[in-house]
C-alpha positions in Angstrom: 32.6 44.3 -125.2 31.3 42.8 -122.0 33.1 43.7 -118.8 34.3 40.8 -116.9 32.7 40.4 -113.5 35.0 39.6 -110.6 33.1 37.0 -108.6 34.5 36.4 -105.2 32.0 33.7 -103.8 29.1 31.9 -105.5 25.7 31.2 -104.1 26.7 27.4 -103.7 29.8 28.5 -101.7 27.8 30.9 -99.5 25.3 28.4 -98.7 28.1 25.7 -98.1 30.0 28.2 -95.7 26.6 28.9 -93.9 25.9 25.2 -93.5 29.3 24.5 -92.1 29.0 27.5 -89.7 25.7 26.1 -88.5 27.4 22.6 -88.1 30.3 24.3 -86.1 27.8 26.3 -83.9 26.0 22.9 -83.1 29.2 21.2 -82.6 30.6 23.7 -80.2 27.4 23.8 -78.2 27.2 20.0 -78.1 30.9 19.7 -77.0 30.6 22.2 -74.2 27.4 20.5 -73.1 29.0 17.0 -73.4 32.0 18.3 -71.1 29.5 19.5 -68.6 27.6 16.2 -68.6 31.0 14.4 -68.4 31.8 16.3 -65.1 28.4 15.3 -63.8 29.1 11.8 -64.4 32.4 12.1 -62.7 30.8 13.7 -59.6 28.1 11.1 -59.6 30.7 8.2 -60.0 32.6 9.6 -57.1 29.5 9.7 -54.9 28.6 6.1 -55.8 32.0 4.5 -55.8 33.6 6.4 -53.0 31.3 8.1 -50.6 28.5 5.6 -50.7 30.9 2.7 -50.6 32.8 4.0 -47.7 29.6 4.9 -45.8 28.2 1.4 -46.2 31.6 -0.3 -45.3 32.0 2.0 -42.2 28.4 1.2 -41.1 29.1 -2.6 -41.6 32.3 -2.4 -39.5 30.5 -0.4 -36.8 27.8 -3.1 -36.6 30.4 -5.7 -36.3 32.3 -4.0 -33.6 29.1 -3.4 -31.7 28.2 -7.2 -32.1 31.8 -8.1 -30.9 31.4 -5.8 -27.8 28.0 -7.3 -27.0 29.4 -11.0 -27.4 32.4 -10.1 -25.3 30.3 -8.9 -22.5 28.0 -11.9 -22.5 30.9 -14.3 -22.6 32.5 -12.7 -19.6 29.3 -12.6 -17.7 27.7 -16.0 -18.7 31.1 -17.8 -19.6 29.6 -19.6 -22.5 31.7 -20.7 -25.4 29.1 -19.8 -28.1 29.6 -16.2 -27.4 33.3 -16.7 -27.8 32.8 -18.2 -31.1 30.4 -15.4 -32.2 33.0 -12.8 -31.0 35.8 -14.6 -33.1 33.4 -14.9 -36.2 32.6 -11.0 -36.0 36.3 -10.2 -35.6 37.1 -12.2 -38.7 34.3 -10.5 -40.7 35.6 -7.1 -39.5 39.2 -7.9 -40.6 38.0 -9.1 -44.1 35.8 -6.0 -44.5 38.6 -3.7 -43.4 41.0 -5.4 -45.8 38.5 -5.1 -48.7 37.7 -1.4 -48.1 41.3 -0.5 -47.9 41.9 -2.4 -51.1 39.3 -0.4 -53.0 40.3 3.0 -51.3 43.9 2.9 -50.3 43.6 6.7 -49.5 42.2 5.6 -46.0 45.3 3.6 -44.9 46.7 6.6 -43.2 43.2 7.7 -41.5 42.6 4.1 -40.5 46.3 3.2 -39.7 45.3 2.4 -36.1 42.7 0.0 -37.3 45.3 -2.0 -39.1 47.9 -2.2 -36.3 48.1 -5.1 -33.8 45.3 -4.9 -31.5 44.3 -6.5 -28.1 40.8 -7.1 -27.0 40.7 -8.4 -23.5 38.5 -11.4 -22.9 38.3 -12.3 -19.2 36.7 -15.4 -17.4 36.7 -13.6 -13.9 33.1 -13.4 -14.0 33.2 -10.2 -12.1 30.0 -8.2 -13.3 31.4 -4.8 -12.6 34.5 -5.5 -14.6 32.6 -7.1 -17.5 30.4 -4.2 -17.8 33.2 -1.9 -18.7 33.5 -1.3 -22.6 36.7 -2.5 -24.3 39.0 0.4 -24.9 40.1 -0.9 -28.3 36.5 -1.5 -29.5 35.6 2.0 -28.3 38.6 3.7 -29.9 37.8 1.9 -33.3 34.2 2.9 -33.0 35.2 6.5 -32.5 37.5 6.4 -35.6 34.8 4.8 -37.8 32.0 7.2 -36.7 34.2 10.2 -37.3 35.2 8.7 -40.7 31.5 8.1 -41.6 30.6 11.7 -40.4 33.2 13.4 -42.5 32.3 11.1 -45.5 28.6 12.1 -45.2 29.7 15.7 -45.2 31.7 15.3 -48.3 29.0 13.3 -49.9 26.6 16.1 -49.2 29.0 18.6 -50.6 29.4 16.5 -53.8 25.5 16.3 -54.1 25.2 20.0 -53.8 28.0 20.4 -56.4 26.1 17.8 -58.6 22.9 19.8 -58.3 24.6 23.1 -59.1 26.4 21.7 -62.1 23.2 20.1 -63.4 21.3 23.5 -63.3 24.4 25.1 -65.0 24.3 22.4 -67.7 20.6 22.8 -68.1 20.9 26.5 -68.5 23.8 26.1 -70.9 21.9 23.6 -73.0 18.9 25.9 -73.2 20.9 29.0 -74.0 22.8 27.0 -76.6 19.7 25.6 -78.2 18.0 29.0 -78.3 21.2 30.7 -79.6 21.7 28.0 -82.4 18.1 28.2 -83.4 18.2 32.1 -83.4 21.6 32.3 -85.3 20.2 29.8 -87.8 17.0 31.4 -88.5 18.4 35.0 -88.6 21.2 33.9 -90.9 18.9 32.0 -93.2 16.5 34.9 -93.4 19.4 37.3 -94.0 20.7 35.0 -97.0 17.1 34.5 -98.3 16.4 38.3 -98.0 19.6 39.2 -100.0 19.0 36.6 -102.6 15.3 37.7 -102.9 16.4 41.3 -103.2 18.7 40.6 -106.0 16.1 38.4 -107.7 13.4 41.2 -107.2 15.7 43.7 -108.9 16.3 41.3 -111.9 12.6 40.4 -112.2 11.8 44.2 -112.2 14.2 44.8 -115.1 12.8 41.8 -117.0 9.0 42.8 -116.4 9.9 46.4 -117.6 11.5 45.1 -120.7 8.7 42.7 -121.3 6.2 45.5 -121.1 8.2 47.6 -123.7 9.1 50.4 -121.1 12.4 52.0 -121.4 15.1 49.6 -120.2 16.7 50.6 -116.9 19.8 49.0 -115.4 19.3 46.7 -112.5 21.2 47.3 -109.2 22.8 44.0 -107.8 25.9 44.4 -105.7 26.5 40.8 -104.9 29.5 39.1 -106.4 27.9 35.9 -107.3 25.8 34.2 -110.1 23.1 36.9 -109.5 25.7 39.6 -110.0 26.9 37.9 -113.2 23.2 37.8 -114.3 22.6 41.4 -113.5 25.7 42.4 -115.3 24.7 40.5 -118.3 21.2 42.0 -118.2 22.6 45.5 -117.9 25.0 44.8 -120.9 21.9 43.6 -122.9 19.7 46.6 -122.0 22.8 49.0 -122.8 23.1 47.4 -126.3 19.2 47.6 -126.8 19.2 51.3 -125.8 22.0 52.0 -128.3 20.2 49.9 -131.0 17.0 51.8 -130.1 18.8 55.2 -130.5 20.2 54.0 -133.7 16.8 52.9 -134.9 15.2 56.3 -133.9 18.0 58.2 -135.7 17.5 56.0 -138.7 13.7 56.6 -138.8 14.2 60.3 -138.4 16.8 60.4 -141.2 14.6 58.1 -143.4 11.5 60.1 -142.8 13.4 63.4 -143.7 15.1 61.9 -146.9 11.9 60.3 -148.1 9.3 63.1 -147.3 10.9 65.5 -149.8 11.0 63.3 -152.9 7.5 61.8 -151.8 5.9 65.4 -151.7 7.4 65.9 -155.1 6.0 62.6 -156.5 2.5 63.5 -155.0 2.6 67.0 -156.5 3.7 65.8 -159.9 0.9 63.2 -160.0 -1.5 65.9 -159.1 -0.3 68.0 -162.0 -0.6 65.3 -164.4 -4.0 64.3 -163.2 -5.2 67.9 -163.4 -4.3 68.0 -167.2 -1.5 70.6 -166.8 0.6 68.6 -169.3 -2.2 67.6 -171.6 -5.4 65.6 -171.7 -5.6 62.4 -169.5 -7.7 59.6 -170.6 -9.7 57.3 -168.2 -7.0 54.5 -168.1 -4.3 56.9 -167.3 -6.5 58.7 -164.6 -7.0 55.3 -163.0 -3.4 54.6 -162.6 -2.7 58.2 -161.4 -5.3 57.7 -158.7 -3.6 54.5 -157.7 -0.2 56.4 -157.5 -1.9 59.3 -155.5 -3.3 56.6 -152.9 0.0 54.9 -152.6 1.7 58.2 -152.0 -0.8 59.1 -149.4 -0.4 55.7 -147.8 3.4 56.2 -147.7 2.9 59.7 -146.3 0.7 58.2 -143.5 3.3 55.6 -142.7 5.9 58.2 -142.3 3.8 60.2 -140.1 3.1 57.1 -137.8 6.9 56.4 -137.7 7.6 59.9 -136.7 4.8 59.8 -134.1 6.3 56.8 -132.5 9.9 58.4 -132.6 8.4 61.5 -130.9 6.6 59.5 -128.2 9.8 57.5 -127.5 12.0 60.6 -127.3 9.5 62.4 -125.2 9.2 65.1 -127.8 5.5 64.8 -128.5 4.0 68.3 -128.1 0.6 68.5 -126.8 -1.8 71.7 -127.1 -4.4 70.9 -124.5 -7.7 72.8 -123.9 -11.1 71.9 -122.3 -12.8 69.8 -125.0 -16.4 68.4 -125.0 -15.9 64.5 -124.8 -19.1 63.8 -126.6 -18.1 66.0 -129.6 -14.8 64.2 -129.8 -16.6 60.9 -129.9 -19.0 62.0 -132.7 -16.2 63.5 -134.7 -14.3 60.2 -134.6 -17.3 58.1 -135.5 -18.0 60.5 -138.6 -14.4 59.8 -139.8 -14.8 56.1 -139.7 -18.5 56.0 -140.9 -17.6 55.3 -144.6 -15.2 52.6 -143.7 -17.7 50.9 -141.4 -20.6 51.0 -144.1 -18.2 49.4 -146.6 -18.3 46.3 -144.3 -22.0 46.9 -143.3 -20.9 47.5 -139.6 -23.0 49.8 -137.5 -21.2 52.5 -135.3 -23.0 53.4 -132.3 -22.3 55.9 -129.5 -23.4 55.9 -125.9 -22.9 59.6 -124.6 -23.7 61.3 -121.5 -26.8 63.5 -121.5 -25.0 66.4 -120.0 -21.8 68.1 -121.3 -18.6 66.4 -120.1 -15.2 67.9 -120.7 -11.7 66.7 -120.8 -8.3 68.5 -120.8 -6.9 67.2 -124.1 -5.2 67.9 -127.5 -8.0 67.5 -129.9 -5.9 66.4 -132.9 -4.0 63.7 -130.9 -7.2 62.4 -129.1 -9.1 62.2 -132.3 -6.2 60.1 -133.7 -6.4 57.7 -130.7 -10.2 57.3 -131.2 -9.7 56.9 -135.0 -7.0 54.3 -134.3 -9.4 52.3 -131.9 -12.4 52.6 -134.1 -10.4 51.6 -137.2 -9.2 48.4 -135.6 -12.6 47.5 -134.3 -14.1 47.9 -137.7 -11.0 46.0 -139.3 -11.4 42.9 -136.9 -15.3 42.8 -136.7 -17.4 40.6 -138.8 -19.8 42.1 -141.3 -23.3 43.0 -140.0 -21.9 43.5 -136.4 -22.0 46.6 -134.2 -19.0 48.7 -132.8 -20.0 50.9 -129.9 -18.2 53.9 -128.5 -19.1 55.0 -125.0 -18.2 58.1 -123.0 -18.6 57.6 -119.2 -17.4 60.2 -116.6 -16.2 58.7 -113.3 -18.7 59.4 -110.7 -16.2 60.1 -107.9 -13.1 60.7 -109.9 -11.6 63.3 -112.1 -11.3 61.4 -115.2 -13.6 60.4 -118.3 -13.6 56.9 -119.7 -13.8 56.3 -123.4 -14.4 52.7 -124.5 -14.6 51.1 -127.9 -16.4 47.6 -127.9 -16.5 45.3 -130.8 -17.9 41.9 -131.6 -14.7 40.6 -133.1 -12.8 37.3 -132.5 -11.2 38.6 -129.2 -7.7 38.3 -128.0 -6.2 35.4 -126.2 -5.2 36.0 -122.6 -1.5 35.3 -123.1 -1.3 37.8 -125.9 -3.0 40.7 -124.1 0.1 41.7 -122.2 1.9 42.4 -125.4 -0.8 44.0 -127.5 0.4 47.6 -126.9 4.1 46.9 -127.8 5.5 48.5 -130.8 5.4 46.4 -134.1 3.6 43.6 -132.3 0.8 41.9 -134.1 -1.4 39.1 -132.8 -0.4 35.8 -134.4 -3.7 34.9 -135.7 -3.9 38.1 -137.9 -0.4 38.5 -139.1 -1.0 36.8 -142.5 -4.4 38.1 -143.1 -4.8 41.6 -142.0 -2.5 44.5 -143.1 -0.8 46.7 -140.7 2.5 47.4 -138.9 1.4 47.0 -135.3 2.0 50.7 -134.4 -1.6 52.1 -133.9 -2.1 50.7 -130.3 1.4 51.7 -129.3 0.9 55.3 -130.5 -2.5 55.5 -129.0 -1.3 54.4 -125.6 1.6 56.7 -125.8 -0.7 59.7 -126.5 -3.0 58.8 -123.7 -0.2 58.4 -121.3 1.2 61.8 -122.3 -2.2 63.3 -121.4 -1.8 61.8 -117.9 -4.3 59.0 -118.7 -4.3 55.3 -119.0 -5.2 52.6 -121.5 -6.4 49.0 -121.0 -7.9 46.2 -122.6 -10.8 43.7 -121.7 -11.0 40.7 -124.0 -11.6 37.0 -124.2 -11.4 34.6 -127.4 -14.8 34.5 -129.2 -16.2 37.3 -127.0 -15.1 40.5 -128.7 -12.7 43.2 -127.3 -13.1 46.4 -125.3 -10.4 48.9 -125.5 -10.7 51.7 -123.0 -8.7 54.8 -121.9 -9.1 57.6 -119.4 -8.5 61.4 -120.0 -8.4 64.0 -117.2 -11.1 66.6 -116.7 -10.1 70.2 -116.7 -8.8 71.3 -113.3 -11.3 74.1 -113.0 -14.2 71.6 -113.5 -13.0 68.9 -111.1 
């Protein structure tokens, strides 16, 4: 029974939370930056609407007072009414300007209280030059107030400009730091999420590849509590069931082989006794059917041996008795065993052997079986009047010897080559036309790998096939 997986948060939920986190970081950075910009706007507005307006208005009133003082002196000296009219006009403009400024900036009513009180400006027709040259006390006092106001206003405006510059620099730094921090957090977080997802996917892909190559199924390790965790748990449950079924199959094969071998041996011995005439004369027709029975009994025995070999390879119980062997002698012995089968199809078996002795560290019986399997397949799938070659090539710079069996058969499709060494696998194009169980290549590959070698295939449709394997040289000769 599958064990339920407690899922806390799915991949979609994780990505949604991360997107919301990025939005929150961006919103927080933007909000702080907006508040800083708003404060800059307030300072700029104060400079424009207050300081600049006060400075301009104070300068205007100072100009009017200076014009009033000049017209007053001209009137008292020259006694012309035009100067009196100009004086009164300037006085009216001064009053209007003062009223307008105090309306916009009522905070100056107290500092300018003296300007808003009743005032007296003396205009004399005495014509005394000495008296006329003296400045009016009221105008002088007003000029002093306005000049002081303008001076303090300029100092305040300069302070606000410095504050504006400082806040601008702070806002610029904050914006840059916020942008860099947002990008950094976004990239690092995205890389972390991608890494964790890819790590889980890589582990699952590893398990699927191993299972597809026919290797022993191993559980995958995915610790995430999301859809990938569910997939990994399902895969582990599946591999567990496959391992249990494989053990059951091995036990069944072992039991079947043991139970069938004894009666099969009895049948074969009984057939031999009858064929030898122990129980009476055997005619030709009876001998013919006895030969058929003997051959079928031998075929069943060979099948049982293959099944037992596969079971031994899978359970790592294959026993190898290795010794330094002449690679060329192994090749010639295998060719001799398959010579009659090849002649039946008019196929030539040729060898390409090194001139000098080349030795391998191997079990003679098992390596001969590998060569016989490869040569037998090459003869089986090659057309009549073709050539099958067996070559032995020592690696020039390595510590291995390469055996290759090359045929002129139909070749193997690229998409089928990855599965050709799997147990019980047979290429689709020959399943209905050529007898076999699909065990020979699997057994051969297992024997070679048990020696510490490797087996591979080079083939293409219509171009024949080349099955090669490597065996180690004896350590003393490396």
